[in-house]
C-alpha positions as CSV (number, residue, x, y, z in Angstrom):
1,X,45.1,49.8,-52.5
2,X,41.5,50.9,-53.4
3,X,38.3,49.9,-51.6
4,X,37.8,46.5,-53.4
5,X,41.1,45.3,-52.8
6,X,39.7,44.4,-49.3
7,X,37.0,42.0,-50.4
8,X,38.8,40.1,-53.4
9,X,40.3,38.2,-50.5
10,X,36.9,36.8,-49.1
11,X,35.2,36.8,-53.1
12,X,38.0,34.1,-53.7
13,X,37.1,32.2,-50.6
14,X,33.4,32.2,-51.5
15,X,33.8,31.3,-54.7
16,X,36.2,28.7,-53.5
17,X,34.7,26.7,-51.3
18,X,30.9,27.3,-52.7
19,X,31.3,24.3,-54.8
20,X,33.1,22.2,-52.6
21,X,30.6,22.9,-50.3
22,X,27.6,21.5,-52.4
23,X,29.8,18.4,-53.3
24,X,29.8,17.6,-49.5
25,X,25.7,18.2,-49.1
26,X,25.6,16.3,-52.3
27,X,27.6,12.9,-50.8
28,X,25.6,13.4,-47.7
29,X,22.2,13.3,-49.1
30,X,23.6,9.9,-51.6
31,X,25.2,8.4,-48.4
32,X,22.3,8.6,-46.3
33,X,20.2,6.9,-49.2
34,X,22.9,4.1,-50.0
35,X,22.6,3.7,-46.0
36,X,18.7,3.5,-45.5
37,X,18.9,0.9,-48.7
38,X,21.6,-1.3,-46.9
39,X,20.0,-1.2,-43.7
40,X,16.7,-2.2,-45.4
41,X,18.4,-5.4,-47.2
42,X,20.0,-6.2,-44.1
43,X,16.4,-6.8,-42.3
44,X,15.3,-8.4,-45.0
45,X,18.1,-11.2,-45.1
46,X,18.1,-11.5,-41.2
47,X,14.2,-12.1,-41.3
48,X,14.2,-14.1,-44.1
49,X,16.9,-16.1,-42.0
50,X,14.6,-16.5,-39.1
51,X,12.4,-19.3,-38.0
52,X,8.5,-18.9,-39.2
53,X,6.9,-19.1,-35.5
54,X,3.6,-19.2,-34.3
55,X,2.7,-18.2,-30.5
56,X,-0.3,-17.9,-28.3
57,X,0.1,-13.7,-27.4
58,X,-2.6,-11.0,-26.8
59,X,-2.8,-7.7,-28.2
60,X,-1.6,-5.1,-25.6
61,X,-1.4,-1.9,-27.6
62,X,-2.1,-0.1,-31.0
63,X,-0.6,3.1,-32.3
64,X,-0.1,5.1,-35.3
65,X,2.5,6.9,-36.5
66,X,2.0,9.8,-39.4
67,X,4.7,10.8,-42.0
68,X,4.0,13.7,-44.7
69,X,1.7,16.1,-44.3
70,X,1.7,20.1,-45.0
71,X,2.6,20.3,-49.2
72,X,3.5,16.6,-48.9
73,X,0.8,13.4,-48.9
74,X,0.8,11.9,-45.7
75,X,1.3,8.3,-44.9
76,X,-0.1,6.9,-41.7
77,X,2.1,3.0,-40.4
78,X,0.3,1.0,-38.1
79,X,1.7,-0.8,-35.3
80,X,0.9,-3.4,-32.5
81,X,2.0,-4.7,-29.6
82,X,1.8,-8.5,-28.6
83,X,2.6,-10.3,-25.1
84,X,3.5,-13.5,-25.1
85,X,2.5,-15.9,-22.3
86,X,6.0,-15.6,-20.7
87,X,5.3,-11.5,-20.4
88,X,7.6,-10.6,-23.1
89,X,7.0,-8.5,-25.6
90,X,7.0,-7.4,-29.5
91,X,5.8,-4.6,-31.5
92,X,5.0,-5.1,-35.5
93,X,4.3,-2.9,-38.3
94,X,1.1,-4.2,-39.6
95,X,-1.1,-3.1,-42.8
96,X,-4.0,-0.8,-41.7
97,X,-6.7,-3.2,-42.9
98,X,-5.2,-5.7,-40.2
99,X,-4.6,-2.7,-37.6
100,X,-9.0,-2.5,-38.0
101,X,-9.4,-5.6,-36.9
102,X,-7.2,-6.0,-34.1
103,X,-8.5,-5.0,-30.8
104,X,-6.8,-4.6,-27.4
105,X,-7.4,-7.3,-25.3
106,X,-7.5,-9.5,-28.3
107,X,-5.8,-13.6,-27.7
108,X,-4.6,-15.5,-30.1
109,X,-2.0,-17.0,-31.9
110,X,0.8,-14.5,-33.3
111,X,2.5,-15.6,-37.0
112,X,5.8,-13.8,-37.9
113,X,8.9,-14.3,-39.0
114,X,12.3,-12.1,-37.5
115,X,10.8,-8.8,-37.3
116,X,8.3,-9.5,-40.1
117,X,4.7,-9.6,-38.9
118,X,2.6,-12.2,-40.8
119,X,-0.6,-12.6,-39.1
120,X,-3.3,-13.4,-36.0
121,X,-5.6,-15.8,-35.5
122,X,-8.1,-14.8,-32.8
123,X,-8.6,-17.2,-30.6
124,X,-12.4,-18.5,-31.0
125,X,-15.1,-18.5,-27.4
126,X,-17.4,-21.2,-27.3
127,X,-20.5,-19.5,-26.4
128,X,-23.8,-21.6,-24.7
129,X,-27.0,-21.1,-24.7
130,X,-28.2,-22.4,-21.4
131,X,-31.1,-21.9,-20.2
């Protein structure tokens, strides 16, 4: 029994477990992608089954979430929270150009379907020039 005999068991274990470990990691990554796709399709179908609503609401807050950066390209998601006349609130993801047009305190008609933001029509204020 030589010095190398003690390492042969460890070497066999490493070479047998290595490929199994790689397959497990690969399966977890692919499973994560499949789960994300399934979840997105499920939300899309749910939104399509919801009625298109238009309700009076006001913009109560806005926020952004930046993803990526560093060695990858950064992208920004834009969110706006609306408050209904009942006091309930909903947050919607909006496009960047919509985000820039909405101001906290704006009141108007919110258009949405499920969790899908479809637009906001600001109430027009009547300005009179009385002297």
